C-alpha positions, -999 to +999 in steps of 0.1 A: +554-138+450+575-107+442+588-098+408+620-077+408+634-055+380+666-036+384+703-029+380+716-033+415+715+004+427+678+007+418+651-019+418+614-022+411+596-048+432+560-059+424+545-078+454+510-090+463+500-067+491+492-095+514+528-108+510+545-076+518+570-077+546+556-063+579+582-036+581+577-024+545+538-025+550+543-003+581+566+022+563+540+025+534+512+031+557+533+059+574+539+076+540+502+073+531+491+088+564+516+117+561+506+124+525+468+120+525+457+115+562+448+152+565+426+154+534+388+155+543+377+132+514+404+107+525+393+108+561+355+104+553+359+076+528+362+038+532+389+025+508+396-007+491+426-029+501+453-032+475+459-064+456+495-054+445+522-029+456+548-016+433+579-001+449+609+016+434+639+012+456+671+033+455+695+011+473+674-003+502+652+029+506+617+033+492+620+061+466+585+059+454+556+034+453+519+029+443+492+002+448+470-015+424+434-028+430+422-053+404+385-050+397+358-053+371+340-020+368+312-008+347+319+017+320+286+027+302+270-006+313+299-028+301+321-047+325+358-039+321+387-054+339+408-025+353+439-018+374+430+009+399+460+029+408+463+044+443+486+061+467+513+071+442+538+086+467+574+097+466+588+104+501+600+140+504+638+132+504+633+116+469+611+141+452+623+159+421+642+130+407+615+117+384+611+084+403+573+083+402+572+090+365+599+064+359+580+038+380+546+044+364+561+043+328+582+012+334+553-007+350+526+003+325+531-031+309+521-047+342+486-032+338+480-043+303+500-074+297+505-091+331+473-081+348+453-082+314+435-049+323+415-030+297+422+003+315+442+019+343+420+040+365+429+065+391+411+090+413+431+122+419+432+158+430+431+188+405+468+195+411+479+161+399+462+160+365+492+177+346+515+151+361+494+121+349+486+137+316+524+137+308+523+099+314+494+094+290+465+094+314+435+115+306+406+130+327+371+117+321+341+140+328+313+118+338+296+106+370+317+080+388+299+059+415+315+038+443+303+018+472+304+026+509+288+009+539+261+035+538+253+029+501+264+041+467+281+074+464+292+098+437+328+104+435+335+142+440+370+146+426+388+137+394+389+103+376+416+095+350+420+067+326+450+051+309+443+031+277+466+011+255+448+022+224+419+045+216+407+069+243+371+063+255+347+090+267+324+072+291+292+088+302+289+067+334+314+047+355+306+025+384+335+012+404+315-018+417+331-016+452+350+006+475+371+033+458+409+032+457 
């Protein structure tokens, strides 16, 4: 079931990925392919399917969105419930308006209160670190392992965390499944 927040001209819709309208799902897949489809690590990796999709609409147009994968991961040997954030994308015609920042800030409560996650986790490129740091995320410098059909692999890019309280500095993270 969808949860909608908004004022009429803009709206945030939080929907289970499996319940997304076919047309919306197709549009999101197109945005993802255009944004990340050419990147080698993306093409060479098997990815987890989202549990939730969070969309910021301006009128009836998708101005920005992201997905959430709910998972228990291992941080220094301790299981922790996390919200894995992926595919934060703002279509080109909506960039520069702060929509992604607004969406991530306004839905941070979703991660910690509604989903009861201990952490937000995202995997990202070097160029995106400053953007996420402005929103309270921080980079961790430790090995991060994920599963693939060929076995366990070491993540070769950045991993960032969002915490509600004190920052943690793990020495080992295992995603316990496909990356997001």
